[in-house]
C-alpha positions as CSV (number, residue, x, y, z in Angstrom):
1,M,0.0,0.0,0.0
2,K,1.2,3.5,-0.8
3,H,0.8,4.9,2.7
4,L,3.1,2.2,4.0
5,K,5.9,3.8,2.1
6,S,5.7,6.9,4.4
7,K,8.4,7.1,7.0
8,I,6.0,8.1,9.7
9,S,3.7,5.2,8.8
10,R,6.6,2.8,9.2
11,V,7.6,4.3,12.5
12,L,4.0,4.2,13.7
13,V,3.7,0.5,12.8
14,L,7.0,-0.1,14.7
15,Y,5.7,1.7,17.8
16,I,2.4,-0.1,17.7
17,V,4.2,-3.5,17.5
18,L,6.7,-2.6,20.2
19,F,4.0,-1.1,22.5
20,S,1.8,-4.1,22.0
21,S,4.7,-6.5,22.6
22,V,5.7,-4.8,25.8
23,V,2.2,-4.7,27.1
24,T,1.7,-8.4,26.1
25,L,5.0,-9.4,27.8
26,C,4.1,-7.4,31.0
27,L,0.6,-8.9,31.2
28,T,1.9,-12.3,30.4
29,S,4.6,-12.0,33.1
30,I,2.1,-10.9,35.6
31,Q,-0.3,-13.8,34.7
32,L,2.7,-16.3,34.8
33,Y,3.7,-15.0,38.2
34,I,0.2,-15.3,39.6
35,D,-0.2,-18.8,38.2
36,Y,3.3,-19.8,39.5
37,E,2.5,-18.5,43.0
38,D,-0.9,-20.3,42.9
39,G,0.8,-23.5,41.8
40,I,3.4,-23.3,44.5
41,E,0.7,-22.7,47.0
42,V,-1.1,-25.9,45.8
43,L,2.1,-27.9,46.2
44,H,2.5,-26.7,49.8
45,Q,-1.1,-27.4,50.5
46,R,-0.5,-31.0,49.4
47,I,2.3,-31.3,52.0
48,E,0.0,-29.7,54.6
49,Q,-2.7,-32.1,53.8
50,I,-0.3,-35.0,54.4
51,K,0.5,-33.4,57.8
52,L,-3.1,-33.4,58.7
53,T,-4.2,-36.8,57.3
54,N,-1.1,-39.1,57.4
55,I,1.3,-37.9,60.1
56,D,-0.6,-39.5,63.0
57,S,-0.9,-42.9,61.5
58,I,2.8,-42.8,60.5
59,R,3.7,-41.9,64.1
60,Q,1.8,-44.9,65.4
61,L,3.4,-47.2,62.9
62,L,6.9,-45.8,63.7
63,W,6.2,-46.0,67.5
64,T,5.0,-49.7,67.1
65,M,7.8,-50.4,64.6
66,D,5.4,-51.6,62.0
67,Y,7.8,-50.8,59.2
68,S,6.0,-52.8,56.5
69,S,2.8,-50.8,57.0
70,A,4.8,-47.6,56.9
71,Q,6.3,-48.7,53.5
72,I,2.7,-49.1,52.2
73,Q,1.7,-45.6,53.4
74,L,4.8,-44.1,51.8
75,K,4.0,-45.7,48.4
76,G,0.5,-44.4,48.7
77,L,1.8,-40.9,49.3
78,T,3.9,-41.0,46.1
79,K,0.8,-41.7,44.1
80,I,-0.5,-38.3,45.0
81,N,-0.1,-35.7,42.1
82,D,3.3,-34.0,42.0
83,I,4.8,-36.1,45.0
84,I,7.7,-38.0,43.6
85,F,9.6,-39.2,46.7
86,T,9.1,-39.9,50.4
87,E,11.5,-41.1,53.0
88,L,11.0,-42.1,56.7
89,V,13.9,-42.2,59.2
90,D,14.0,-42.9,62.9
91,E,15.4,-40.7,65.7
92,N,19.0,-41.8,64.8
93,S,18.5,-40.6,61.2
94,K,18.4,-44.3,60.1
95,V,16.4,-44.8,56.9
96,I,13.3,-47.0,57.6
97,S,11.5,-46.8,54.3
98,Q,11.6,-45.0,51.0
99,S,9.3,-44.6,48.0
100,G,9.9,-42.9,44.6
101,E,12.9,-41.3,43.1
102,I,14.5,-37.9,43.8
103,D,15.0,-35.4,40.9
104,T,17.3,-32.7,42.2
105,K,15.9,-30.2,39.7
106,N,12.7,-28.2,40.1
107,I,11.6,-29.7,43.4
108,I,10.3,-28.6,46.8
109,S,11.6,-30.6,49.7
110,E,10.2,-30.5,53.3
111,T,11.1,-32.6,56.3
112,L,8.5,-33.2,59.0
113,S,9.5,-34.1,62.6
114,I,7.4,-37.0,64.1
115,K,6.9,-36.5,67.8
116,Q,5.4,-38.8,70.6
117,F,4.5,-38.0,74.1
118,Y,6.4,-40.3,76.4
119,R,6.5,-40.0,80.2
120,N,4.9,-36.6,80.2
121,R,7.3,-35.1,77.6
122,E,7.4,-34.8,73.9
123,I,10.2,-36.6,72.1
124,I,11.2,-36.8,68.4
125,I,11.0,-40.5,67.2
126,G,11.6,-39.9,63.5
127,Q,11.4,-37.6,60.4
128,L,9.3,-37.8,57.2
129,K,10.9,-36.3,54.1
130,I,8.5,-35.3,51.3
131,V,9.8,-34.2,47.8
132,V,7.3,-32.5,45.4
133,T,8.2,-31.8,41.7
134,K,7.4,-28.5,39.9
135,E,7.6,-30.0,36.4
136,N,3.8,-30.2,35.9
137,L,3.6,-26.5,37.1
138,Y,6.2,-25.4,34.6
139,Q,4.5,-27.3,31.7
140,H,1.2,-25.6,32.6
141,L,3.0,-22.2,32.5
142,I,4.5,-22.9,29.1
143,D,1.1,-23.8,27.6
144,T,-0.3,-20.6,29.0
145,V,2.4,-18.5,27.5
146,V,2.0,-20.0,24.0
147,I,-1.8,-19.3,24.0
148,I,-1.4,-15.7,25.2
149,L,1.3,-14.8,22.7
150,I,-0.5,-16.3,19.7
151,S,-3.8,-14.5,20.5
152,Q,-2.1,-11.2,21.2
153,A,-0.1,-11.3,17.9
154,I,-3.3,-11.7,15.9
155,K,-4.9,-8.8,17.8
156,T,-1.8,-6.6,17.3
157,F,-1.7,-7.2,13.5
158,L,-5.4,-6.4,13.0
159,V,-5.2,-3.2,15.1
160,S,-2.1,-2.0,13.3
161,I,-3.7,-2.3,9.8
162,F,-6.7,-0.4,11.0
163,I,-4.7,2.5,12.6
164,L,-2.5,2.8,9.5
165,L,-5.6,3.3,7.2
166,I,-7.1,5.9,9.5
167,F,-3.7,7.7,10.0
168,H,-3.1,8.0,6.2
169,S,-6.6,9.3,5.5
170,L,-6.5,11.9,8.3
171,I,-2.8,13.0,8.6
172,T,-0.2,11.6,6.2
173,R,-1.5,13.0,2.9
174,H,-1.9,16.5,4.5
175,L,1.6,16.4,5.8
176,E,3.0,15.9,2.4
177,K,1.3,19.0,1.2
178,I,2.6,21.0,4.2
179,T,6.1,19.8,3.6
180,S,6.0,20.9,-0.1
181,H,4.8,24.4,0.9
182,A,7.4,24.8,3.7
183,E,10.2,24.1,1.2
184,K,9.1,27.1,-0.9
185,I,9.2,29.7,2.1
186,K,11.9,32.4,1.8
187,I,12.9,34.9,4.5
188,N,13.0,37.9,2.3
189,S,9.7,37.5,0.5
190,K,6.1,36.8,1.6
191,S,4.7,33.3,0.7
192,S,1.2,32.5,-0.5
193,L,-1.3,31.1,2.0
194,L,-1.4,27.4,2.6
195,T,-4.8,25.6,2.6
196,L,-5.8,21.9,3.0
197,D,-7.3,19.8,0.2
198,R,-10.1,18.1,2.3
199,K,-12.4,15.5,0.6
200,K,-16.0,16.6,0.1
201,H,-17.4,14.1,2.5
202,E,-15.1,15.4,5.3
203,P,-16.8,17.9,7.5
204,V,-15.1,21.3,8.0
205,R,-13.7,21.6,11.5
206,E,-11.0,23.4,13.6
207,D,-8.8,20.4,14.3
208,E,-5.0,20.2,14.8
209,L,-4.2,20.2,11.1
210,E,-6.2,23.5,10.6
211,R,-4.3,25.1,13.6
212,L,-1.0,23.8,12.1
213,I,-1.8,25.5,8.7
214,E,-2.6,28.7,10.6
215,S,0.6,28.5,12.5
216,I,2.7,27.9,9.3
217,N,1.0,30.9,7.6
218,F,1.7,33.0,10.7
219,M,5.2,31.7,10.9
220,S,5.9,32.7,7.3
221,D,4.8,36.2,8.0
222,N,6.9,36.3,11.2
223,I,10.0,35.1,9.4
224,Y,9.7,37.9,6.9
225,N,9.1,40.5,9.6
226,S,11.9,39.1,11.9
227,Y,14.4,39.4,9.1
228,N,13.7,43.1,8.8
229,E,13.9,43.6,12.6
230,L,17.2,41.7,12.8
231,V,18.8,44.1,10.3
232,N,17.5,47.0,12.3
233,N,18.7,45.7,15.7
234,Q,22.3,45.1,14.6
235,N,23.4,48.5,16.0
236,T,21.6,47.8,19.3
237,L,23.4,44.4,19.7
238,S,26.8,46.1,19.2
239,E,26.0,48.5,22.0
240,R,25.1,45.7,24.3
241,E,28.3,43.9,23.6
242,A,30.3,47.0,24.5
243,K,28.4,47.1,27.9
244,F,29.1,43.4,28.5
245,S,32.8,43.8,27.8
246,A,33.0,46.7,30.4
247,I,31.3,44.5,33.1
248,F,33.4,41.5,32.1
249,D,36.7,43.3,32.5
250,S,35.7,45.0,35.8
251,I,35.4,41.7,37.7
252,T,38.5,41.1,39.9
253,D,38.4,37.3,39.5
254,A,40.0,35.8,36.4
255,I,37.3,34.7,33.9
256,V,37.9,32.6,30.8
257,F,35.4,31.5,28.2
258,V,36.0,28.3,26.2
259,D,34.3,26.4,23.4
260,H,33.2,22.7,23.3
261,E,36.8,21.6,22.8
262,R,37.9,23.8,25.8
263,K,39.8,26.2,23.5
264,I,40.0,29.7,24.9
265,L,37.8,32.3,23.2
266,Q,37.7,35.2,25.6
267,A,39.3,36.3,28.9
268,N,39.0,39.4,31.1
269,T,41.6,41.8,32.3
270,A,41.9,40.0,35.7
271,F,42.9,36.8,33.8
272,S,45.9,38.5,32.3
273,K,47.0,39.9,35.7
274,C,46.5,36.5,37.4
275,F,48.2,34.3,34.8
276,G,50.5,36.7,33.1
277,Y,49.2,35.9,29.6
278,S,47.6,38.4,27.2
279,L,44.4,37.2,25.3
280,D,46.3,37.0,22.0
281,E,48.8,34.6,23.6
282,V,46.2,32.1,24.7
283,K,43.3,32.5,22.3
284,G,42.7,29.3,20.4
285,K,44.7,27.3,22.8
286,T,43.3,24.8,25.2
287,T,43.2,25.5,29.0
288,Q,45.8,22.7,29.5
289,L,48.6,25.3,29.5
290,L,47.1,26.8,32.7
291,Y,47.2,23.5,34.7
292,A,50.1,23.0,37.1
293,V,49.7,19.3,36.7
294,P,49.0,18.5,33.0
295,E,47.3,15.2,33.8
296,Q,44.6,17.0,35.7
297,Y,43.4,18.6,32.5
298,N,42.0,15.2,31.5
299,D,41.5,13.6,34.9
300,L,39.8,16.5,36.6
301,G,39.0,19.2,34.2
302,K,37.3,16.9,31.6
303,N,34.9,15.7,34.2
304,R,33.8,19.3,34.9
305,Y,33.8,20.7,31.4
306,N,32.3,17.9,29.3
307,A,30.0,18.8,26.4
308,S,28.3,15.4,26.5
309,T,27.5,15.3,30.2
310,N,27.5,18.9,31.3
311,S,28.7,17.7,34.7
312,I,29.8,21.0,36.4
313,P,30.1,21.1,40.2
314,G,29.8,24.4,42.0
315,V,33.3,25.1,43.4
316,F,36.5,23.1,43.5
317,E,40.2,23.7,44.4
318,I,43.0,23.1,41.9
319,D,46.6,24.4,41.3
320,Y,47.3,26.5,38.3
321,K,50.5,27.7,36.6
322,R,51.4,31.3,35.6
323,K,53.3,32.3,32.5
324,D,56.5,32.7,34.6
325,G,56.1,29.1,35.9
326,S,55.0,29.9,39.4
327,I,52.2,27.8,40.8
328,F,49.3,29.1,42.9
329,P,46.2,27.4,44.5
330,S,42.8,28.5,43.3
331,E,39.2,28.3,44.0
332,T,37.4,27.7,40.7
333,M,33.8,27.5,39.6
334,G,32.4,26.9,36.2
335,G,29.3,26.6,34.2
336,A,27.8,25.9,30.8
337,V,26.8,28.8,28.6
338,R,23.6,28.2,26.6
339,L,21.5,30.0,24.1
340,P,17.8,30.7,24.9
341,D,16.9,27.4,23.1
342,D,19.1,25.6,25.7
343,S,21.8,24.7,23.1
344,L,25.3,24.6,24.5
345,I,27.8,27.0,23.0
346,G,30.7,26.7,25.5
347,F,31.8,27.0,29.1
348,I,32.9,29.8,31.4
349,G,35.3,29.4,34.3
350,I,35.9,31.8,37.2
351,V,39.3,31.5,39.0
352,R,40.2,33.1,42.4
353,D,43.7,33.1,43.7
354,I,43.6,31.8,47.3
355,S,47.3,31.8,48.1
356,S,46.8,34.2,51.1
357,R,43.9,32.1,52.5
358,K,45.9,28.9,52.2
359,Q,48.8,30.4,54.0
360,A,46.4,31.5,56.8
361,E,45.0,28.0,57.0
362,E,48.5,26.5,57.3
363,E,49.3,28.8,60.2
364,N,46.0,27.9,61.8
365,K,46.7,24.2,61.3
366,H,50.1,24.7,62.9
367,L,48.5,26.4,65.9
368,Q,45.9,23.6,66.1
369,N,48.7,20.9,66.2
370,Q,50.5,22.9,68.8
371,L,47.3,23.0,71.0
372,Q,46.6,19.3,70.5
373,Q,50.2,18.4,71.5
374,A,50.0,20.6,74.6
375,Q,46.6,19.0,75.6
376,K,48.0,15.5,75.0
377,M,51.1,16.1,77.2
378,E,48.9,17.7,79.9
379,A,46.6,14.7,79.9
380,I,49.5,12.3,80.1
381,G,50.9,14.3,83.0
382,Q,47.6,14.1,84.9
383,L,47.4,10.4,84.2
384,T,51.0,9.7,85.4
385,G,50.4,11.8,88.5
386,G,47.3,9.8,89.4
387,I,49.2,6.5,88.9
388,A,52.1,7.8,91.0
389,H,49.7,8.5,93.9
390,D,48.3,5.0,94.0
391,F,51.8,3.4,93.6
392,N,53.3,5.5,96.3
393,N,50.7,4.3,98.8
394,M,51.5,0.7,98.0
395,L,55.2,1.3,98.0
396,A,55.0,3.0,101.4
397,S,53.6,-0.3,102.8
398,I,56.1,-2.6,100.9
399,L,59.2,-0.7,101.8
400,G,58.0,0.0,105.4
401,Y,57.1,-3.6,106.2
402,S,60.3,-4.9,104.5
403,E,62.4,-2.7,106.8
404,L,60.4,-3.7,109.9
405,L,60.8,-7.4,108.9
406,S,64.5,-6.8,108.3
407,N,64.9,-5.5,111.9
408,L,63.2,-8.6,113.3
409,I,65.5,-11.1,111.6
410,N,68.9,-12.2,112.8
411,K,71.0,-11.2,109.8
412,K,73.8,-13.5,110.8
413,T,71.8,-16.7,111.1
414,D,68.9,-16.1,108.7
415,L,71.0,-15.2,105.6
416,K,68.5,-16.6,103.1
417,Q,65.6,-14.6,104.6
418,T,67.8,-11.5,104.7
419,T,68.6,-12.0,101.0
420,Y,64.9,-12.3,100.2
421,I,64.1,-9.1,102.1
422,N,66.9,-7.2,100.4
423,H,65.4,-8.2,97.0
424,I,62.0,-6.9,98.1
425,T,63.6,-3.7,99.3
426,N,65.7,-3.2,96.1
427,A,62.6,-3.8,93.9
428,G,60.6,-1.4,95.9
429,E,63.3,1.3,95.7
430,R,63.5,0.8,91.9
431,A,59.8,1.2,91.7
432,R,60.1,4.3,93.9
433,D,62.6,5.8,91.5
434,L,60.3,5.1,88.5
435,I,57.5,6.9,90.3
436,A,59.8,9.8,91.0
437,Q,60.4,9.9,87.2
438,L,56.7,9.9,86.5
439,L,56.2,12.8,89.0
440,T,58.9,14.7,87.3
441,F,57.3,14.2,83.9
442,S,53.9,15.3,85.3
443,R,55.6,18.5,86.6
444,S,54.7,17.6,90.2
445,A,58.3,17.8,91.4
446,P,59.4,21.4,91.1
447,G,63.0,20.8,92.2
448,D,65.3,23.5,93.5
449,P,66.1,26.0,90.7
450,Q,69.5,27.7,91.0
451,A,71.7,29.8,88.8
452,I,73.9,27.3,87.0
453,Y,77.1,27.9,85.0
454,L,76.6,25.3,82.2
455,P,80.3,24.8,81.2
456,E,81.1,23.6,84.7
457,L,78.1,21.3,84.8
458,I,79.0,19.9,81.3
459,N,82.5,19.1,82.6
460,E,81.1,17.3,85.6
461,V,78.8,15.1,83.4
462,V,81.7,14.4,80.9
463,S,84.0,13.3,83.7
464,F,81.3,11.1,85.1
465,I,80.2,9.4,81.8
466,R,83.7,9.1,80.1
467,P,84.5,5.8,81.8
468,T,81.2,4.3,80.5
469,I,82.0,5.3,76.9
470,P,84.0,2.9,74.7
471,S,87.3,4.1,73.5
472,S,86.1,3.6,69.9
473,I,83.6,6.5,70.4
474,N,85.2,9.9,70.0
475,L,83.9,12.4,72.6
476,I,84.1,16.1,71.6
477,V,83.1,19.0,73.9
478,N,82.8,22.5,72.5
479,T,81.5,25.1,75.1
480,N,81.3,28.9,74.9
481,K,82.8,30.0,78.2
482,K,80.9,33.4,78.0
483,T,77.4,31.9,77.9
484,P,75.1,33.3,80.7
485,K,73.9,31.2,83.5
486,V,70.6,29.5,83.5
487,L,68.0,29.0,86.3
488,M,67.4,25.3,86.8
489,D,67.7,22.5,89.3
490,S,71.3,21.3,88.9
491,T,70.4,17.7,89.7
492,Q,67.6,17.7,87.2
493,L,69.7,19.3,84.5
494,H,72.5,16.8,85.3
495,Q,69.9,14.0,84.8
496,I,68.9,15.4,81.4
497,L,72.4,15.6,80.1
498,M,73.2,12.2,81.4
499,N,70.1,10.7,79.7
500,L,70.9,12.3,76.3
501,C,74.6,11.2,76.4
502,I,73.7,7.6,77.3
503,N,71.1,7.4,74.6
504,A,73.6,8.8,72.1
505,R,76.2,6.2,73.2
506,D,73.7,3.3,72.8
507,A,72.6,4.6,69.4
508,M,76.2,4.4,68.0
509,E,76.7,0.7,69.2
510,G,80.4,1.2,70.0
511,N,81.6,3.3,67.1
512,G,81.1,7.0,66.2
513,T,81.4,10.5,67.6
514,L,79.5,12.0,70.5
515,Q,79.6,15.8,70.5
516,I,78.4,18.2,73.2
517,E,78.2,21.9,72.2
518,L,77.1,25.0,74.1
519,N,76.4,28.5,72.7
520,E,73.9,31.3,72.5
521,E,71.3,31.3,69.7
522,Q,68.6,33.8,68.5
523,C,65.6,31.7,67.6
524,T,63.1,32.8,64.9
525,N,59.9,30.7,64.3
526,I,61.5,27.4,65.5
527,T,59.0,24.7,66.6
528,C,59.6,22.7,69.8
529,S,59.7,19.0,69.0
530,S,57.9,18.2,72.3
531,C,55.2,20.8,72.9
532,K,55.0,22.1,69.3
533,K,55.2,25.7,70.5
534,L,56.7,28.3,68.1
535,L,59.8,29.8,69.6
536,N,61.3,33.3,69.2
537,G,63.9,35.0,71.2
538,N,67.4,34.5,72.7
539,Y,68.2,31.0,74.2
540,I,71.2,29.1,75.6
541,K,71.5,26.2,73.2
542,L,72.9,22.9,74.6
543,T,73.4,20.3,71.9
544,V,74.0,16.5,72.2
545,K,74.9,15.1,68.8
546,D,75.7,11.5,67.8
547,T,76.5,9.6,64.6
548,G,74.2,6.6,65.3
549,S,71.6,5.0,63.1
550,G,69.0,7.8,63.6
551,I,65.4,7.7,64.6
552,Q,62.5,6.5,62.4
553,K,60.1,9.3,61.3
554,D,57.0,7.5,62.6
555,I,58.7,7.2,66.1
556,L,60.2,10.8,66.1
557,D,56.8,12.4,66.7
558,N,56.1,10.4,69.9
559,I,59.5,9.9,71.5
560,F,58.7,12.3,74.3
561,D,55.7,10.2,75.4
562,P,56.1,8.1,78.5
563,F,57.2,4.4,78.0
564,K,58.1,5.2,74.3
565,S,61.5,3.7,73.7
566,T,63.6,3.3,70.5
567,K,65.6,0.6,72.1
568,P,64.8,-3.2,71.8
569,F,62.4,-4.6,74.3
570,G,63.9,-5.1,77.7
571,E,66.7,-2.6,77.2
572,G,65.0,0.7,78.2
573,T,62.1,1.9,80.3
574,G,61.0,4.5,77.8
575,M,61.0,7.2,80.6
576,G,64.2,9.0,79.6
577,L,63.0,11.6,77.0
578,S,59.6,12.0,78.8
579,I,61.6,13.1,81.9
580,V,63.6,15.5,79.7
581,H,60.2,16.9,78.4
582,G,58.9,17.3,82.0
583,I,62.0,19.0,83.4
584,L,62.6,21.3,80.5
585,H,59.0,22.6,80.2
586,Q,58.8,23.0,83.9
587,H,61.6,25.5,83.6
588,K,60.1,27.2,80.5
589,S,62.7,25.5,78.3
590,H,62.3,23.5,75.0
591,I,63.9,20.8,72.9
592,I,64.5,20.4,69.2
593,A,65.1,16.8,67.9
594,E,66.7,16.4,64.5
595,T,67.6,13.0,62.9
596,K,68.6,11.5,59.6
597,A,68.5,7.7,58.9
598,G,72.0,6.3,58.9
599,I,73.6,9.6,59.8
600,G,72.7,10.3,63.4
601,S,70.6,12.4,65.8
602,S,70.9,15.8,67.4
603,F,69.0,17.1,70.5
604,H,69.1,20.8,71.1
605,L,68.1,22.1,74.5
606,L,66.9,25.7,74.4
607,I,67.1,27.2,77.9
608,P,66.3,30.9,78.7
609,P,69.4,32.8,80.0
610,Y,69.3,33.9,83.6
611,N,70.7,37.3,84.6
612,D,71.9,36.6,88.2
613,I,72.1,39.9,90.0
614,N,73.4,38.3,93.1
615,P,75.4,35.3,91.9
616,V,76.9,34.5,95.4
617,Q,74.2,32.9,97.5
618,A,74.8,31.7,101.0
619,I,73.2,28.3,101.5
620,T,73.2,26.9,105.0
621,K,72.0,23.3,105.5
622,Y,72.2,21.7,108.9
623,L,70.6,18.8,110.8
624,K,70.2,18.4,114.5
625,K,70.9,15.1,116.1
626,I,67.8,14.2,118.2
627,I,68.0,11.7,121.0
628,D,64.8,10.8,122.7
629,D,65.8,7.7,124.6
630,N,64.6,9.2,127.9
631,N,61.7,11.2,126.5
632,E,58.3,10.5,127.9
633,E,56.0,8.5,125.7
634,A,54.3,10.7,123.0
635,H,50.8,10.0,121.5
636,V,50.6,10.1,117.6
637,L,47.5,10.0,115.5
638,I,48.0,8.5,112.0
639,I,45.4,9.1,109.2
640,D,45.4,7.4,105.8
641,D,42.7,5.8,103.7
642,E,45.1,2.9,102.8
643,K,44.8,0.4,105.7
644,P,48.3,-1.3,105.0
645,V,49.9,2.2,105.3
646,V,48.5,3.0,108.7
647,D,49.2,-0.5,110.0
648,F,52.9,-0.3,108.9
649,M,53.4,3.2,110.4
650,K,51.8,2.0,113.6
651,D,54.2,-0.9,113.9
652,L,57.1,1.3,113.0
653,L,56.4,4.0,115.6
654,E,55.6,1.5,118.3
655,N,59.1,0.1,117.8
656,Y,60.3,3.5,118.9
657,N,58.1,3.5,122.0
658,Y,55.4,5.9,120.7
659,K,51.8,5.5,121.5
660,V,49.9,5.3,118.2
661,T,46.2,5.6,117.2
662,I,45.2,4.9,113.6
663,T,42.2,5.6,111.4
664,T,41.4,5.3,107.7
665,S,38.7,8.0,107.8
666,S,39.5,11.7,107.7
667,K,36.0,12.5,109.0
668,Q,36.4,10.0,112.0
669,A,39.8,11.5,112.7
670,F,38.4,15.0,113.0
671,D,35.6,13.7,115.3
672,I,38.3,12.2,117.5
673,I,40.2,15.5,117.7
674,K,37.1,17.4,118.3
675,S,36.1,15.2,121.2
676,A,39.6,15.4,122.8
677,P,41.7,18.3,121.3
678,Y,44.7,17.7,123.6
679,K,44.8,13.9,123.5
680,F,47.6,13.8,120.8
681,D,51.1,15.2,120.6
682,L,51.4,14.8,116.8
683,I,49.2,14.1,113.8
684,I,50.5,12.4,110.6
685,T,47.9,12.6,107.8
686,D,47.6,11.7,104.1
687,Q,46.5,14.4,101.6
688,T,44.2,12.5,99.2
689,M,41.3,10.9,101.0
690,P,37.7,10.3,99.8
691,E,35.6,11.9,102.6
692,M,37.7,15.0,103.3
693,T,41.1,16.0,101.9
694,G,44.1,16.3,104.2
695,T,44.3,20.1,103.9
696,D,40.5,20.6,104.6
697,M,40.8,18.4,107.7
698,I,44.0,20.3,108.8
699,K,42.2,23.7,108.6
700,K,39.3,22.4,110.8
701,I,41.8,20.9,113.3
702,F,43.7,24.2,113.6
703,A,40.4,26.0,114.3
704,I,40.1,23.8,117.4
705,R,43.8,23.5,118.4
706,P,46.2,25.8,116.5
707,D,49.4,24.6,118.2
708,I,49.2,20.9,117.4
709,P,52.1,19.8,115.1
710,I,51.0,18.1,111.9
711,I,53.0,16.2,109.2
712,L,51.3,16.1,105.8
713,C,52.1,13.2,103.5
714,S,51.2,12.7,99.8
715,G,51.9,10.2,97.1
716,Y,51.0,12.8,94.5
717,N,48.9,16.0,94.5
718,K,49.4,18.7,92.0
719,Q,47.6,21.3,94.1
720,I,49.8,21.1,97.2
721,G,53.5,20.7,97.8
722,E,56.0,21.4,100.5
723,K,55.6,25.2,100.1
724,E,51.8,25.1,100.4
725,A,51.9,22.6,103.3
726,L,54.3,24.8,105.4
727,E,52.2,28.0,104.5
728,L,49.1,26.1,105.8
729,G,50.9,25.6,109.2
730,C,52.2,22.0,108.9
731,K,55.6,21.2,110.4
732,K,56.7,18.9,107.7
733,Y,55.7,17.7,104.2
734,L,56.8,14.2,103.3
735,S,56.5,12.5,99.8
736,K,55.5,8.8,99.7
737,P,57.0,6.3,99.9
738,I,58.6,7.7,103.1
739,N,62.0,6.5,104.2
740,N,61.5,5.0,107.7
741,N,64.6,6.6,109.3
742,Y,63.7,10.0,107.9
743,L,60.2,9.7,109.2
744,I,61.4,8.8,112.7
745,K,64.0,11.7,112.6
746,S,61.3,14.1,111.5
747,I,59.0,13.1,114.4
748,Q,61.8,13.3,116.9
749,E,62.8,16.8,115.6
750,I,59.2,18.1,115.7
751,L,58.4,16.7,119.2
752,S,61.8,18.0,120.5
753,K,61.0,21.6,119.3
754,N,57.5,21.3,120.7
755,N,58.8,20.4,124.1
C-alpha cells in the first residue's frame, strides 16, 4: 500500500508493535507470576494435607515399629499428584522406608518431625521427608504463554492495519502538502497562503491540522518581519556587547570563556593579571597550558567541562601555573553557557587566587597541632600523676614492712631470709625511682632552681660518663665560656644531660662520635619538638649530637611520650625523654630533635638565659641530732585511707616507744580530735582521701587546736607541695614512699622543738 511507504507510517507501525509487545509481555509475566504462586501454594497445600491426614498414622506405625505398613503408606503418598519421593527415618537418622525417586531439579523438599508423648514429655521419634516436583507446574505455565502470545499477535496485526488506514486518511496526505509548501518559504519575501485539500465528505472543523496550517502561515509572515527587525537591531546588539565587555573586565576574579573543545575564546583583564598571559597569547589554545599538573586537564577538568555530560560542580580547588612558571592554588567555579533554546555554546570558568587564604589555613593548622600536642602532654601528665599517687601508697607499705621485717630477723643466722628481704627492698626502691620519674614528667616535682654555669656542669657530666663510653667512640666537647647562667635545678639538668649522652652512646653501638656543644642562639619561628610551640627569642643552646643510626620518622613524633623507647624490648624503660620533656618545660625551656637515617641524631636544649644579679648565695644546711631515749611517751594520730599504710606506720612508731592511734577515715579523725583536742602530741595525715582531703581536715583541726604539730604526706597531688603545706601551718611535708629513718627523725625533731 502507498501509505506504508511513508516514514511516519513505518515508525507508527513499529511503535504499535513494540508497545503491544511490551504490554503483552508485562501482562503475560504478571499472569505467569500469579499462576506460579498459585501452583506453589497448591504444592505446599498437598504437603500440609499430608501433615493433617497421614502424620498421626505414620507416628503410630513408627512407634510400634510396623515398618512394612509404613512402607505401604509411603507408596500411597507418592501416588498423589506431584509427589515423587518420600522417606521415613528414625530418631537416629536411620532410613526405615523410601518410595519414589529424587530429581534434584525443580523440586520442593520438606522434612516433618514426628513427635510422641512419652512419660509426660514430647520426644522426636523420627522424620518424614517429602519431595514435590514442579515439572507439571512449569508445563502448565509454558502452555499458558503460548496461548497468550498467539492471541495477542493476531490482535496486534489487525489493530495496526486499521490504525494505518485511519492515519493516512487523516494525517499523512496533508503532511506531504505542508512539507512541499514549507520548502518554498523564503525569509526575504512573503509566501502564498497554505490551505488543506479536504475531501468533500469530510466535515469542515477546527482540528489540529487546521491550527497547524494557521501556524505555518503565521510563521511565514513572522520570518519575513523578523528578518527586517534583525537588520534594524544590529546596532543595538553592538551597543550591548560593549556594555558586557565593560562589566566582564571590571570583575576582579579571572574569567575565561572556552568552546566545546575547551579552547580559549575570551578572557577578562583580571585573567591577564593573574596568569601573566595576554588574550592573544592564549586565544585558540586549550586550557591545558594553565594547569600546574597537565594530567589534571583530563583527569579532573574533563569531568567538569564535558559537552556530553554537562557535569559541572559548584566550586573546586586546583593548582594553576602562571606564565612565569609559578604555581598558585585557586578556587574555581564553572558553568555551561547556553542559548535561549538551551543549546550549549561553551563553558565559562571563574578563577580566584587563594594563596593568602591557604597560608592563613596552614598557620591555623600549625597552631591547632600545637594546641593538641599541649593538651596531650597535659593529659599524660595528669594520668601519670594519678598513677604515682596509688603506687606511692602501695610502695609505702612494701618498703616500710620490709624494713620492719629486716629488723626482726637475725641477719647472721637467717642469711637466706635476709637476701629475700633485700630483693624486696631493692625492687621497691627501683619502683620508687620510677614513680619519681613519673612525677617529674607530670611536673609535680618542682626541684630547687639555682643559677647554673653550664660549662662547669658539662665538665662534671663528661667526667662522670667518660669511663662508660668505649674508646672507639670519639667524645668532643665545645663550650662557649661566655654563655650566661641558666636558672634550673642542677640535679635535674645533670639528669637530662646524662640521659641524652647515654642514649647517644647506645645509638652508636660502639663506634662513632659523641659531640656536646654550648652556645647562645637567637631563635626565629622554631618549633619545639615536644610541645610544638613556636619559639622566638634568645636562648642558651645545649646540643648533644651522635653519629648513630638515627630515629625513624614514625617514632620521632612520639619519642617524648612516657614508655616510648627506640631501644629493643627489655633494654630501656622509655622514661628518659619523657623526663627530659617534663623537666625542661617546667623551667620554660624547650627541645629540638633532628635526625637522619644512617647519619645520626641531634637534640638541642633551648634554655632561657638567667641574669643573676646576686650570683653569690649563702646556702646553709644543717641537721640536729635528736635523741629521745629518755623522753616520755608521745601519742601520735595516723590518718590514711590505705589500711596497709597506717598498719605499717603504727608498727614502726611502736618500735620506737610511741603510743599510736590509727584511722582510715579523715571524718572520723576530725571527730576524735574534736572530742579530745589535747589527747595527741602529733598528727600524721595523708592528703588525698575520699571523705575529706588532708588540707581541709587540717584547717578544721587548727580551728580547734592551732598549736598541734602536723606532718602532711602525699603520694601525688598537683595542688599542694612542701611550700603550700608549710604555709598552711604543717611542720613537715613528706612525699611517699617515706624513708623510715627520715620519718622517725622528723617526728623526733618536731616533738623536741614542741617540748
